[in-house]
N, CA, C, O and the ligand as a Tripos MOL2 file, in Angstrom:
@<TRIPOS>MOLECULE
protein
  309   307    78     0     0
PROTEIN
NO_CHARGES

@<TRIPOS>ATOM
      1 N         -15.7740    5.8480   33.7510 N.3       1 MET1
      2 CA        -16.1180    6.7020   32.6100 C.3       1 MET1
      3 C         -16.2200    5.8480   31.3590 C.2       1 MET1
      4 O         -15.3130    5.0850   31.0250 O.2       1 MET1
      5 N         -17.3310    5.9920   30.6880 N.am      2 ARG2
      6 CA        -17.4150    5.2050   29.4480 C.3       2 ARG2
      7 C         -17.8170    6.0900   28.2870 C.2       2 ARG2
      8 O         -18.6140    7.0190   28.4230 O.2       2 ARG2
      9 N         -17.2610    5.7820   27.1850 N.am      3 THR3
     10 CA        -17.5660    6.5560   25.9930 C.3       3 THR3
     11 C         -18.5850    5.7970   25.1610 C.2       3 THR3
     12 O         -18.5760    4.5670   25.1040 O.2       3 THR3
     13 N         -19.4380    6.5340   24.5340 N.am      4 ALA4
     14 CA        -20.4810    5.9070   23.7330 C.3       4 ALA4
     15 C         -19.8690    5.0150   22.6610 C.2       4 ALA4
     16 O         -20.4080    3.9600   22.3250 O.2       4 ALA4
     17 N         -18.7480    5.4550   22.1390 N.am      5 ALA5
     18 CA        -18.1510    4.7180   21.0320 C.3       5 ALA5
     19 C         -17.7500    3.3070   21.4270 C.2       5 ALA5
     20 O         -17.7380    2.4020   20.5930 O.2       5 ALA5
     21 N         -17.4220    3.1210   22.6960 N.am      6 SER6
     22 CA        -16.9420    1.8050   23.0940 C.3       6 SER6
     23 C         -18.0810    0.8550   23.4300 C.2       6 SER6
     24 O         -17.8570   -0.3330   23.6640 O.2       6 SER6
     25 N         -19.2950    1.3740   23.4540 N.am      7 VAL7
     26 CA        -20.4250    0.5260   23.7920 C.3       7 VAL7
     27 C         -21.1900    0.1730   22.5310 C.2       7 VAL7
     28 O         -21.7990    1.0310   21.8920 O.2       7 VAL7
     29 N         -21.1480   -1.0540   22.1960 N.am      8 ARG8
     30 CA        -21.8710   -1.4920   21.0100 C.3       8 ARG8
     31 C         -23.0480   -2.3400   21.4580 C.2       8 ARG8
     32 O         -22.9170   -3.2060   22.3230 O.2       8 ARG8
     33 N         -24.1700   -2.0830   20.8700 N.am      9 ALA9
     34 CA        -25.3880   -2.7630   21.3120 C.3       9 ALA9
     35 C         -25.2650   -4.2710   21.1110 C.2       9 ALA9
     36 O         -25.5490   -5.0550   22.0160 O.2       9 ALA9
     37 N         -24.8450   -4.6560   19.9390 N.am     10 THR10
     38 CA        -24.7760   -6.0770   19.6530 C.3      10 THR10
     39 C         -23.3500   -6.4560   19.3240 C.2      10 THR10
     40 O         -22.9120   -6.3730   18.1760 O.2      10 THR10
     41 N         -22.6400   -6.8720   20.3440 N.am     11 LYS11
     42 CA        -21.2600   -7.2880   20.1360 C.3      11 LYS11
     43 C         -21.2470   -8.8020   20.1930 C.2      11 LYS11
     44 O         -21.6480   -9.4100   21.1860 O.2      11 LYS11
     45 N         -20.7850   -9.3920   19.1200 N.am     12 LEU12
     46 CA        -20.7480  -10.8420   19.0830 C.3      12 LEU12
     47 C         -19.6070  -11.3600   19.9400 C.2      12 LEU12
     48 O         -18.5340  -10.7600   19.9970 O.2      12 LEU12
     49 N         -19.8440  -12.4510   20.5880 N.am     13 THR13
     50 CA        -18.7550  -13.1210   21.2750 C.3      13 THR13
     51 C         -18.0700  -14.0620   20.2710 C.2      13 THR13
     52 O         -18.5940  -14.3260   19.1890 O.2      13 THR13
     53 N         -16.9170  -14.5480   20.6480 N.am     14 CYS14
     54 CA        -16.2050  -15.4730   19.7690 C.3      14 CYS14
     55 C         -17.0530  -16.7120   19.5130 C.2      14 CYS14
     56 O         -17.1030  -17.2360   18.4000 O.2      14 CYS14
     57 N         -17.7120  -17.1610   20.5640 N.am     15 LYS15
     58 CA        -18.5180  -18.3600   20.4310 C.3      15 LYS15
     59 C         -19.6260  -18.1580   19.4010 C.2      15 LYS15
     60 O         -19.8600  -19.0080   18.5430 O.2      15 LYS15
     61 N         -20.2930  -17.0300   19.5040 N.am     16 GLU16
     62 CA        -21.3640  -16.7450   18.5460 C.3      16 GLU16
     63 C         -20.8030  -16.5930   17.1400 C.2      16 GLU16
     64 O         -21.3800  -17.0660   16.1610 O.2      16 GLU16
     65 N         -19.6640  -15.9220   17.0720 N.am     17 THR17
     66 CA        -19.0570  -15.6910   15.7680 C.3      17 THR17
     67 C         -18.7430  -17.0130   15.0720 C.2      17 THR17
     68 O         -19.0500  -17.2070   13.8960 O.2      17 THR17
     69 N         -18.1310  -17.9030   15.8240 N.am     18 ILE18
     70 CA        -17.7410  -19.1830   15.2300 C.3      18 ILE18
     71 C         -18.9670  -19.9520   14.7780 C.2      18 ILE18
     72 O         -18.9510  -20.6330   13.7520 O.2      18 ILE18
     73 N         -20.0310  -19.8330   15.5600 N.am     19 ARG19
     74 CA        -21.2460  -20.5340   15.1690 C.3      19 ARG19
     75 C         -21.8400  -19.9230   13.8960 C.2      19 ARG19
     76 O         -22.4420  -20.6160   13.0750 O.2      19 ARG19
     77 N         -21.6570  -18.6230   13.7580 N.am     20 LEU20
     78 CA        -22.2360  -17.9360   12.6010 C.3      20 LEU20
     79 C         -21.3980  -18.1070   11.3360 C.2      20 LEU20
     80 O         -21.8850  -17.8980   10.2250 O.2      20 LEU20
     81 N         -20.1420  -18.4870   11.5160 N.am     21 ILE21
     82 CA        -19.2570  -18.5530   10.3620 C.3      21 ILE21
     83 C         -19.7890  -19.5120    9.2960 C.2      21 ILE21
     84 O         -19.7010  -19.2220    8.1030 O.2      21 ILE21
     85 N         -20.3300  -20.6350    9.7130 N.am     22 CYS22
     86 CA        -20.8800  -21.5930    8.7480 C.3      22 CYS22
     87 C         -21.9860  -20.9500    7.9300 C.2      22 CYS22
     88 O         -22.0440  -21.0810    6.7080 O.2      22 CYS22
     89 N         -22.8510  -20.2610    8.6300 N.am     23 GLU23
     90 CA        -23.9650  -19.6380    7.9180 C.3      23 GLU23
     91 C         -23.4660  -18.5020    7.0470 C.2      23 GLU23
     92 O         -23.9940  -18.2390    5.9660 O.2      23 GLU23
     93 N         -22.4430  -17.8400    7.5390 N.am     24 TYR24
     94 CA        -21.8480  -16.7550    6.7560 C.3      24 TYR24
     95 C         -21.3040  -17.2970    5.4410 C.2      24 TYR24
     96 O         -21.5480  -16.7350    4.3730 O.2      24 TYR24
     97 N         -20.5660  -18.3930    5.5350 N.am     25 LEU25
     98 CA        -19.9800  -18.9760    4.3290 C.3      25 LEU25
     99 C         -21.0630  -19.4930    3.3950 C.2      25 LEU25
    100 O         -20.8680  -19.5920    2.1830 O.2      25 LEU25
    101 N         -22.1860  -19.8130    3.9730 N.am     26 ASP26
    102 CA        -23.3070  -20.2950    3.1830 C.3      26 ASP26
    103 C         -24.1190  -19.1510    2.6000 C.2      26 ASP26
    104 O         -25.0230  -19.3640    1.7910 O.2      26 ASP26
    105 N         -23.7920  -17.9550    3.0110 N.am     27 GLY27
    106 CA        -24.5420  -16.8000    2.5470 C.3      27 GLY27
    107 C         -25.9300  -16.7180    3.1630 C.2      27 GLY27
    108 O         -26.8560  -16.1520    2.5810 O.2      27 GLY27
    109 N         -26.0540  -17.2990    4.3570 N.am     28 ARG28
    110 CA        -27.3830  -17.3430    4.9660 C.3      28 ARG28
    111 C         -27.5920  -16.2640    6.0210 C.2      28 ARG28
    112 O         -28.6780  -16.1500    6.5880 O.2      28 ARG28
    113 N         -26.5690  -15.4830    6.2820 N.am     29 LEU29
    114 CA        -26.7350  -14.4500    7.2940 C.3      29 LEU29
    115 C         -27.4190  -13.2260    6.7170 C.2      29 LEU29
    116 O         -27.2280  -12.8780    5.5520 O.2      29 LEU29
    117 N         -28.2020  -12.5930    7.5350 N.am     30 SER30
    118 CA        -28.7750  -11.3250    7.1000 C.3      30 SER30
    119 C         -27.6460  -10.3020    7.0600 C.2      30 SER30
    120 O         -26.6610  -10.4310    7.7880 O.2      30 SER30
    121 N         -27.7850   -9.3000    6.2210 N.am     31 PRO31
    122 CA        -26.6980   -8.3230    6.0580 C.3      31 PRO31
    123 C         -26.2740   -7.7000    7.3830 C.2      31 PRO31
    124 O         -25.0870   -7.4610    7.6050 O.2      31 PRO31
    125 N         -27.2150   -7.4410    8.2440 N.am     32 GLY32
    126 CA        -26.8730   -6.8260    9.5330 C.3      32 GLY32
    127 C         -25.9800   -7.7290   10.3580 C.2      32 GLY32
    128 O         -24.9800   -7.2860   10.9220 O.2      32 GLY32
    129 N         -26.3460   -8.9960   10.4230 N.am     33 VAL33
    130 CA        -25.5650   -9.9480   11.2060 C.3      33 VAL33
    131 C         -24.2070  -10.1660   10.5550 C.2      33 VAL33
    132 O         -23.1850  -10.2570   11.2340 O.2      33 VAL33
    133 N         -24.2130  -10.2460    9.2430 N.am     34 ALA34
    134 CA        -22.9510  -10.4530    8.5290 C.3      34 ALA34
    135 C         -21.9930   -9.3040    8.8080 C.2      34 ALA34
    136 O         -20.7880   -9.5170    8.9400 O.2      34 ALA34
    137 N         -22.5130   -8.1080    8.8960 N.am     35 SER35
    138 CA        -21.6090   -6.9950    9.1350 C.3      35 SER35
    139 C         -21.1090   -6.9960   10.5750 C.2      35 SER35
    140 O         -19.9790   -6.5840   10.8370 O.2      35 SER35
    141 N         -21.9410   -7.4560   11.5140 N.am     36 GLU36
    142 CA        -21.4700   -7.6350   12.8810 C.3      36 GLU36
    143 C         -20.3460   -8.6700   12.9170 C.2      36 GLU36
    144 O         -19.3410   -8.5170   13.6110 O.2      36 GLU36
    145 N         -20.5610   -9.7110   12.1510 N.am     37 LEU37
    146 CA        -19.5760  -10.7820   12.0920 C.3      37 LEU37
    147 C         -18.2500  -10.2480   11.5660 C.2      37 LEU37
    148 O         -17.1880  -10.5260   12.1230 O.2      37 LEU37
    149 N         -18.3250   -9.4840   10.4940 N.am     38 ARG38
    150 CA        -17.0890   -8.9560    9.9140 C.3      38 ARG38
    151 C         -16.4170   -7.9910   10.8700 C.2      38 ARG38
    152 O         -15.1900   -7.9170   10.9340 O.2      38 ARG38
    153 N         -17.2300   -7.2510   11.6130 N.am     39 MET39
    154 CA        -16.6550   -6.3360   12.5870 C.3      39 MET39
    155 C         -15.8720   -7.1140   13.6360 C.2      39 MET39
    156 O         -14.7780   -6.7170   14.0370 O.2      39 MET39
    157 N         -16.4380   -8.2030   14.0620 N.am     40 HIS40
    158 CA        -15.7430   -9.0340   15.0370 C.3      40 HIS40
    159 C         -14.4680   -9.6150   14.4170 C.2      40 HIS40
    160 O         -13.4150   -9.6430   15.0530 O.2      40 HIS40
    161 N         -14.5770  -10.0680   13.1960 N.am     41 LEU41
    162 CA        -13.4140  -10.6630   12.5430 C.3      41 LEU41
    163 C         -12.2910   -9.6440   12.3730 C.2      41 LEU41
    164 O         -11.1100   -9.9890   12.4000 O.2      41 LEU41
    165 N         -12.6810   -8.3880   12.1980 N.am     42 ASP42
    166 CA        -11.6730   -7.3340   12.0910 C.3      42 ASP42
    167 C         -10.8260   -7.2420   13.3480 C.2      42 ASP42
    168 O          -9.6280   -6.9650   13.2990 O.2      42 ASP42
    169 N         -11.4780   -7.4790   14.4680 N.am     43 ASP43
    170 CA        -10.8260   -7.2950   15.7550 C.3      43 ASP43
    171 C         -10.1620   -8.5570   16.2630 C.2      43 ASP43
    172 O          -9.2660   -8.4980   17.1050 O.2      43 ASP43
    173 N         -10.5900   -9.6770   15.7630 N.am     44 CYS44
    174 CA        -10.2850  -10.9190   16.4560 C.3      44 CYS44
    175 C          -9.5710  -11.8950   15.5320 C.2      44 CYS44
    176 O         -10.1750  -12.4900   14.6400 O.2      44 CYS44
    177 N          -8.2870  -12.0430   15.7640 N.am     45 GLN45
    178 CA         -7.4980  -12.9090   14.9070 C.3      45 GLN45
    179 C          -7.9080  -14.3710   15.0690 C.2      45 GLN45
    180 O          -7.8790  -15.1450   14.1120 O.2      45 GLN45
    181 N          -8.2850  -14.7350   16.2760 N.am     46 ASN46
    182 CA         -8.7040  -16.1190   16.5040 C.3      46 ASN46
    183 C          -9.8360  -16.5000   15.5770 C.2      46 ASN46
    184 O          -9.8010  -17.5490   14.9350 O.2      46 ASN46
    185 N         -10.8380  -15.6470   15.5100 N.am     47 CYS47
    186 CA        -12.0000  -15.9640   14.6990 C.3      47 CYS47
    187 C         -11.6530  -15.9030   13.2230 C.2      47 CYS47
    188 O         -12.2340  -16.6240   12.4120 O.2      47 CYS47
    189 N         -10.7030  -15.0390   12.8730 N.am     48 ARG48
    190 CA        -10.2740  -15.0260   11.4700 C.3      48 ARG48
    191 C          -9.6400  -16.3510   11.1040 C.2      48 ARG48
    192 O          -9.8220  -16.8590    9.9970 O.2      48 ARG48
    193 N          -8.8940  -16.9040   12.0460 N.am     49 MET49
    194 CA         -8.2670  -18.2020   11.7820 C.3      49 MET49
    195 C          -9.3260  -19.2830   11.6210 C.2      49 MET49
    196 O          -9.1860  -20.1920   10.8030 O.2      49 MET49
    197 N         -10.3850  -19.1710   12.4130 N.am     50 VAL50
    198 CA        -11.4690  -20.1500   12.2880 C.3      50 VAL50
    199 C         -12.1410  -20.0040   10.9330 C.2      50 VAL50
    200 O         -12.4280  -20.9950   10.2620 O.2      50 VAL50
    201 N         -12.3860  -18.7780   10.5410 N.am     51 LEU51
    202 CA        -13.0020  -18.5400    9.2360 C.3      51 LEU51
    203 C         -12.1180  -19.0890    8.1260 C.2      51 LEU51
    204 O         -12.5900  -19.7400    7.1930 O.2      51 LEU51
    205 N         -10.8390  -18.8140    8.2480 N.am     52 ASP52
    206 CA         -9.8940  -19.2710    7.2440 C.3      52 ASP52
    207 C          -9.9020  -20.7880    7.1520 C.2      52 ASP52
    208 O          -9.9290  -21.3550    6.0590 O.2      52 ASP52
    209 N          -9.8780  -21.4320    8.2920 N.am     53 ALA53
    210 CA         -9.8810  -22.8920    8.3110 C.3      53 ALA53
    211 C         -11.1840  -23.4330    7.7430 C.2      53 ALA53
    212 O         -11.1930  -24.4340    7.0260 O.2      53 ALA53
    213 N         -12.2740  -22.7680    8.0680 N.am     54 ALA54
    214 CA        -13.5720  -23.2170    7.5580 C.3      54 ALA54
    215 C         -13.6220  -23.0810    6.0450 C.2      54 ALA54
    216 O         -14.1600  -23.9450    5.3520 O.2      54 ALA54
    217 N         -13.0650  -22.0030    5.5430 N.am     55 GLN55
    218 CA        -13.0530  -21.8120    4.0940 C.3      55 GLN55
    219 C         -12.2190  -22.8820    3.4130 C.2      55 GLN55
    220 O         -12.5890  -23.4060    2.3620 O.2      55 GLN55
    221 N         -11.0860  -23.1960    4.0310 N.am     56 LYS56
    222 CA        -10.2280  -24.2190    3.4330 C.3      56 LYS56
    223 C         -10.9210  -25.5640    3.4580 C.2      56 LYS56
    224 O         -10.8070  -26.3540    2.5210 O.2      56 LYS56
    225 N         -11.6440  -25.8200    4.5420 N.am     57 THR57
    226 CA        -12.3650  -27.0820    4.6370 C.3      57 THR57
    227 C         -13.4180  -27.1600    3.5450 C.2      57 THR57
    228 O         -13.5540  -28.1750    2.8630 O.2      57 THR57
    229 N         -14.1550  -26.0760    3.3920 N.am     58 LEU58
    230 CA        -15.1760  -26.0550    2.3550 C.3      58 LEU58
    231 C         -14.5460  -26.2120    0.9780 C.2      58 LEU58
    232 O         -15.0660  -26.9210    0.1160 O.2      58 LEU58
    233 N         -13.4340  -25.5460    0.7920 N.am     59 ALA59
    234 CA        -12.7600  -25.6250   -0.5070 C.3      59 ALA59
    235 C         -12.3770  -27.0640   -0.7840 C.2      59 ALA59
    236 O         -12.4570  -27.5310   -1.9200 O.2      59 ALA59
    237 N         -11.9600  -27.7620    0.2560 N.am     60 THR60
    238 CA        -11.5930  -29.1570    0.0760 C.3      60 THR60
    239 C         -12.8010  -29.9890   -0.3130 C.2      60 THR60
    240 O         -12.7270  -30.8510   -1.1890 O.2      60 THR60
    241 N         -13.9070  -29.7180    0.3480 N.am     61 TYR61
    242 CA        -15.1080  -30.5040    0.0680 C.3      61 TYR61
    243 C         -15.6900  -30.2030   -1.2950 C.2      61 TYR61
    244 O         -16.0770  -31.1020   -2.0430 O.2      61 TYR61
    245 N         -15.7410  -28.9500   -1.5940 N.am     62 PHE62
    246 CA        -16.4520  -28.5580   -2.8100 C.3      62 PHE62
    247 C         -15.5140  -28.1420   -3.9250 C.2      62 PHE62
    248 O         -15.9480  -27.7350   -5.0020 O.2      62 PHE62
    249 N         -14.2400  -28.2480   -3.6580 N.am     63 HIS63
    250 CA        -13.2200  -27.9610   -4.6370 C.3      63 HIS63
    251 C         -13.2700  -26.5320   -5.1500 C.2      63 HIS63
    252 O         -12.3440  -25.7580   -4.9100 O.2      63 HIS63
    253 N         -14.3130  -26.1790   -5.8370 N.am     64 SER64
    254 CA        -14.3430  -24.8380   -6.4070 C.3      64 SER64
    255 C         -15.3270  -23.9460   -5.6780 C.2      64 SER64
    256 O         -15.9290  -23.0440   -6.2610 O.2      64 SER64
    257 N         -15.4760  -24.2150   -4.4020 N.am     65 TYR65
    258 CA        -16.4020  -23.3920   -3.6330 C.3      65 TYR65
    259 C         -15.9600  -21.9330   -3.7080 C.2      65 TYR65
    260 O         -14.8100  -21.6200   -3.3990 O.2      65 TYR65
    261 N         -16.8440  -21.0550   -4.1060 N.am     66 PRO66
    262 CA        -16.4310  -19.6510   -4.2260 C.3      66 PRO66
    263 C         -16.2550  -19.0290   -2.8440 C.2      66 PRO66
    264 O         -17.1070  -19.1890   -1.9700 O.2      66 PRO66
    265 N         -15.1670  -18.3320   -2.6600 N.am     67 PRO67
    266 CA        -14.9560  -17.6620   -1.3820 C.3      67 PRO67
    267 C         -16.0010  -16.5680   -1.2140 C.2      67 PRO67
    268 O         -16.4770  -16.0060   -2.2000 O.2      67 PRO67
    269 N         -16.3550  -16.2680    0.0140 N.am     68 PRO68
    270 CA        -17.3500  -15.2260    0.2320 C.3      68 PRO68
    271 C         -16.8490  -13.9140   -0.3580 C.2      68 PRO68
    272 O         -15.6530  -13.6230   -0.3130 O.2      68 PRO68
    273 N         -17.7280  -13.1580   -0.8870 N.am     69 ALA69
    274 CA        -17.3510  -11.8870   -1.4660 C.3      69 ALA69
    275 C         -16.6010  -11.0680   -0.4250 C.2      69 ALA69
    276 O         -17.0050  -11.0410    0.7370 O.2      69 ALA69
    277 N         -15.5390  -10.4110   -0.8070 N.am     70 PRO70
    278 CA        -14.8170   -9.5650    0.1430 C.3      70 PRO70
    279 C         -15.7610   -8.5290    0.6960 C.2      70 PRO70
    280 O         -16.5350   -7.9160   -0.0390 O.2      70 PRO70
    281 N         -15.6920   -8.3410    1.9860 N.am     71 ALA71
    282 CA        -16.5990   -7.4320    2.6740 C.3      71 ALA71
    283 C         -17.1000   -6.3370    1.7500 C.2      71 ALA71
    284 O         -16.3750   -5.4160    1.3740 O.2      71 ALA71
    285 N         -18.3470   -6.4750    1.4080 N.am     72 ALA72
    286 CA        -18.9190   -5.4560    0.5270 C.3      72 ALA72
    287 C         -18.6790   -4.0950    1.1390 C.2      72 ALA72
    288 O         -19.2470   -3.7550    2.1770 O.2      72 ALA72
    289 N         -17.8570   -3.3450    0.5070 N.am     73 LYS73
    290 CA        -17.5800   -2.0200    1.0430 C.3      73 LYS73
    291 C         -18.8440   -1.1810    0.9550 C.2      73 LYS73
    292 O         -19.6580   -1.3330    0.0440 O.2      73 LYS73
    293 N         -18.9780   -0.3040    1.9180 N.am     74 ALA74
    294 CA        -20.1300    0.5840    1.8670 C.3      74 ALA74
    295 C         -20.1890    1.1700    0.4660 C.2      74 ALA74
    296 O         -19.2020    1.6670   -0.0770 O.2      74 ALA74
    297 N         -21.3580    1.0900   -0.0800 N.am     75 ARG75
    298 CA        -21.4960    1.5450   -1.4520 C.3      75 ARG75
    299 C         -20.8860    2.9370   -1.6570 C.2      75 ARG75
    300 O         -21.1450    3.8620   -0.8880 O.2      75 ARG75
    301 N         -20.1090    3.0580   -2.6620 N.am     76 VAL76
    302 CA        -19.5890    4.3710   -2.9950 C.3      76 VAL76
    303 C         -20.6580    5.0380   -3.8430 C.2      76 VAL76
    304 O         -20.8600    4.7010   -5.0100 O.2      76 VAL76
    305 N         -21.3130    5.9640   -3.2420 N.am     77 ALA77
    306 CA        -22.4710    6.5340   -3.9270 C.3      77 ALA77
    307 C         -22.0800    7.3850   -5.1220 C.2      77 ALA77
    308 O         -22.9490    7.9330   -5.8010 O.2      77 ALA77
    309 ZN        -13.4490  -13.7830   18.1510 Zn       78 ZN78
@<TRIPOS>BOND
     1     1     2 1
     2     2     3 1
     3     3     4 2
     4     3     5 am
     5     5     6 1
     6     6     7 1
     7     7     8 2
     8     7     9 am
     9     9    10 1
    10    10    11 1
    11    11    12 2
    12    11    13 am
    13    13    14 1
    14    14    15 1
    15    15    16 2
    16    15    17 am
    17    17    18 1
    18    18    19 1
    19    19    20 2
    20    19    21 am
    21    21    22 1
    22    22    23 1
    23    23    24 2
    24    23    25 am
    25    25    26 1
    26    26    27 1
    27    27    28 2
    28    27    29 am
    29    29    30 1
    30    30    31 1
    31    31    32 2
    32    31    33 am
    33    33    34 1
    34    34    35 1
    35    35    36 2
    36    35    37 am
    37    37    38 1
    38    38    39 1
    39    39    40 2
    40    39    41 am
    41    41    42 1
    42    42    43 1
    43    43    44 2
    44    43    45 am
    45    45    46 1
    46    46    47 1
    47    47    48 2
    48    47    49 am
    49    49    50 1
    50    50    51 1
    51    51    52 2
    52    51    53 am
    53    53    54 1
    54    54    55 1
    55    55    56 2
    56    55    57 am
    57    57    58 1
    58    58    59 1
    59    59    60 2
    60    59    61 am
    61    61    62 1
    62    62    63 1
    63    63    64 2
    64    63    65 am
    65    65    66 1
    66    66    67 1
    67    67    68 2
    68    67    69 am
    69    69    70 1
    70    70    71 1
    71    71    72 2
    72    71    73 am
    73    73    74 1
    74    74    75 1
    75    75    76 2
    76    75    77 am
    77    77    78 1
    78    78    79 1
    79    79    80 2
    80    79    81 am
    81    81    82 1
    82    82    83 1
    83    83    84 2
    84    83    85 am
    85    85    86 1
    86    86    87 1
    87    87    88 2
    88    87    89 am
    89    89    90 1
    90    90    91 1
    91    91    92 2
    92    91    93 am
    93    93    94 1
    94    94    95 1
    95    95    96 2
    96    95    97 am
    97    97    98 1
    98    98    99 1
    99    99   100 2
   100    99   101 am
   101   101   102 1
   102   102   103 1
   103   103   104 2
   104   103   105 am
   105   105   106 1
   106   106   107 1
   107   107   108 2
   108   107   109 am
   109   109   110 1
   110   110   111 1
   111   111   112 2
   112   111   113 am
   113   113   114 1
   114   114   115 1
   115   115   116 2
   116   115   117 am
   117   117   118 1
   118   118   119 1
   119   119   120 2
   120   119   121 am
   121   121   122 1
   122   122   123 1
   123   123   124 2
   124   123   125 am
   125   125   126 1
   126   126   127 1
   127   127   128 2
   128   127   129 am
   129   129   130 1
   130   130   131 1
   131   131   132 2
   132   131   133 am
   133   133   134 1
   134   134   135 1
   135   135   136 2
   136   135   137 am
   137   137   138 1
   138   138   139 1
   139   139   140 2
   140   139   141 am
   141   141   142 1
   142   142   143 1
   143   143   144 2
   144   143   145 am
   145   145   146 1
   146   146   147 1
   147   147   148 2
   148   147   149 am
   149   149   150 1
   150   150   151 1
   151   151   152 2
   152   151   153 am
   153   153   154 1
   154   154   155 1
   155   155   156 2
   156   155   157 am
   157   157   158 1
   158   158   159 1
   159   159   160 2
   160   159   161 am
   161   161   162 1
   162   162   163 1
   163   163   164 2
   164   163   165 am
   165   165   166 1
   166   166   167 1
   167   167   168 2
   168   167   169 am
   169   169   170 1
   170   170   171 1
   171   171   172 2
   172   171   173 am
   173   173   174 1
   174   174   175 1
   175   175   176 2
   176   175   177 am
   177   177   178 1
   178   178   179 1
   179   179   180 2
   180   179   181 am
   181   181   182 1
   182   182   183 1
   183   183   184 2
   184   183   185 am
   185   185   186 1
   186   186   187 1
   187   187   188 2
   188   187   189 am
   189   189   190 1
   190   190   191 1
   191   191   192 2
   192   191   193 am
   193   193   194 1
   194   194   195 1
   195   195   196 2
   196   195   197 am
   197   197   198 1
   198   198   199 1
   199   199   200 2
   200   199   201 am
   201   201   202 1
   202   202   203 1
   203   203   204 2
   204   203   205 am
   205   205   206 1
   206   206   207 1
   207   207   208 2
   208   207   209 am
   209   209   210 1
   210   210   211 1
   211   211   212 2
   212   211   213 am
   213   213   214 1
   214   214   215 1
   215   215   216 2
   216   215   217 am
   217   217   218 1
   218   218   219 1
   219   219   220 2
   220   219   221 am
   221   221   222 1
   222   222   223 1
   223   223   224 2
   224   223   225 am
   225   225   226 1
   226   226   227 1
   227   227   228 2
   228   227   229 am
   229   229   230 1
   230   230   231 1
   231   231   232 2
   232   231   233 am
   233   233   234 1
   234   234   235 1
   235   235   236 2
   236   235   237 am
   237   237   238 1
   238   238   239 1
   239   239   240 2
   240   239   241 am
   241   241   242 1
   242   242   243 1
   243   243   244 2
   244   243   245 am
   245   245   246 1
   246   246   247 1
   247   247   248 2
   248   247   249 am
   249   249   250 1
   250   250   251 1
   251   251   252 2
   252   251   253 am
   253   253   254 1
   254   254   255 1
   255   255   256 2
   256   255   257 am
   257   257   258 1
   258   258   259 1
   259   259   260 2
   260   259   261 am
   261   261   262 1
   262   262   263 1
   263   263   264 2
   264   263   265 am
   265   265   266 1
   266   266   267 1
   267   267   268 2
   268   267   269 am
   269   269   270 1
   270   270   271 1
   271   271   272 2
   272   271   273 am
   273   273   274 1
   274   274   275 1
   275   275   276 2
   276   275   277 am
   277   277   278 1
   278   278   279 1
   279   279   280 2
   280   279   281 am
   281   281   282 1
   282   282   283 1
   283   283   284 2
   284   283   285 am
   285   285   286 1
   286   286   287 1
   287   287   288 2
   288   287   289 am
   289   289   290 1
   290   290   291 1
   291   291   292 2
   292   291   293 am
   293   293   294 1
   294   294   295 1
   295   295   296 2
   296   295   297 am
   297   297   298 1
   298   298   299 1
   299   299   300 2
   300   299   301 am
   301   301   302 1
   302   302   303 1
   303   303   304 2
   304   303   305 am
   305   305   306 1
   306   306   307 1
   307   307   308 2
@<TRIPOS>SUBSTRUCTURE
     1 MET1         2 RESIDUE 1 A MET
     2 ARG2         6 RESIDUE 1 A ARG
     3 THR3        10 RESIDUE 1 A THR
     4 ALA4        14 RESIDUE 1 A ALA
     5 ALA5        18 RESIDUE 1 A ALA
     6 SER6        22 RESIDUE 1 A SER
     7 VAL7        26 RESIDUE 1 A VAL
     8 ARG8        30 RESIDUE 1 A ARG
     9 ALA9        34 RESIDUE 1 A ALA
    10 THR10       38 RESIDUE 1 A THR
    11 LYS11       42 RESIDUE 1 A LYS
    12 LEU12       46 RESIDUE 1 A LEU
    13 THR13       50 RESIDUE 1 A THR
    14 CYS14       54 RESIDUE 1 A CYS
    15 LYS15       58 RESIDUE 1 A LYS
    16 GLU16       62 RESIDUE 1 A GLU
    17 THR17       66 RESIDUE 1 A THR
    18 ILE18       70 RESIDUE 1 A ILE
    19 ARG19       74 RESIDUE 1 A ARG
    20 LEU20       78 RESIDUE 1 A LEU
    21 ILE21       82 RESIDUE 1 A ILE
    22 CYS22       86 RESIDUE 1 A CYS
    23 GLU23       90 RESIDUE 1 A GLU
    24 TYR24       94 RESIDUE 1 A TYR
    25 LEU25       98 RESIDUE 1 A LEU
    26 ASP26      102 RESIDUE 1 A ASP
    27 GLY27      106 RESIDUE 1 A GLY
    28 ARG28      110 RESIDUE 1 A ARG
    29 LEU29      114 RESIDUE 1 A LEU
    30 SER30      118 RESIDUE 1 A SER
    31 PRO31      122 RESIDUE 1 A PRO
    32 GLY32      126 RESIDUE 1 A GLY
    33 VAL33      130 RESIDUE 1 A VAL
    34 ALA34      134 RESIDUE 1 A ALA
    35 SER35      138 RESIDUE 1 A SER
    36 GLU36      142 RESIDUE 1 A GLU
    37 LEU37      146 RESIDUE 1 A LEU
    38 ARG38      150 RESIDUE 1 A ARG
    39 MET39      154 RESIDUE 1 A MET
    40 HIS40      158 RESIDUE 1 A HIS
    41 LEU41      162 RESIDUE 1 A LEU
    42 ASP42      166 RESIDUE 1 A ASP
    43 ASP43      170 RESIDUE 1 A ASP
    44 CYS44      174 RESIDUE 1 A CYS
    45 GLN45      178 RESIDUE 1 A GLN
    46 ASN46      182 RESIDUE 1 A ASN
    47 CYS47      186 RESIDUE 1 A CYS
    48 ARG48      190 RESIDUE 1 A ARG
    49 MET49      194 RESIDUE 1 A MET
    50 VAL50      198 RESIDUE 1 A VAL
    51 LEU51      202 RESIDUE 1 A LEU
    52 ASP52      206 RESIDUE 1 A ASP
    53 ALA53      210 RESIDUE 1 A ALA
    54 ALA54      214 RESIDUE 1 A ALA
    55 GLN55      218 RESIDUE 1 A GLN
    56 LYS56      222 RESIDUE 1 A LYS
    57 THR57      226 RESIDUE 1 A THR
    58 LEU58      230 RESIDUE 1 A LEU
    59 ALA59      234 RESIDUE 1 A ALA
    60 THR60      238 RESIDUE 1 A THR
    61 TYR61      242 RESIDUE 1 A TYR
    62 PHE62      246 RESIDUE 1 A PHE
    63 HIS63      250 RESIDUE 1 A HIS
    64 SER64      254 RESIDUE 1 A SER
    65 TYR65      258 RESIDUE 1 A TYR
    66 PRO66      262 RESIDUE 1 A PRO
    67 PRO67      266 RESIDUE 1 A PRO
    68 PRO68      270 RESIDUE 1 A PRO
    69 ALA69      274 RESIDUE 1 A ALA
    70 PRO70      278 RESIDUE 1 A PRO
    71 ALA71      282 RESIDUE 1 A ALA
    72 ALA72      286 RESIDUE 1 A ALA
    73 LYS73      290 RESIDUE 1 A LYS
    74 ALA74      294 RESIDUE 1 A ALA
    75 ARG75      298 RESIDUE 1 A ARG
    76 VAL76      302 RESIDUE 1 A VAL
    77 ALA77      306 RESIDUE 1 A ALA
    78 ZN78       309 GROUP 0 **** ****
């Protein structure tokens, strides 16, 4: 028995997520992909740790590298 809610058309794997993190930090992801990425990060502590480490690395390189905007909340209309 499967519920529709548990089936997501585009579910990122950890591998894909980690590969996308660089582009995410660069602001190069399309909004749709970025939101998939954040959805995965919500669920997956491992990938959050990778993101965190990547941000720290970037911060080290660029010193004042601005952190990615906090997940743009769905616009409050
Ligand atoms: Zn993951």
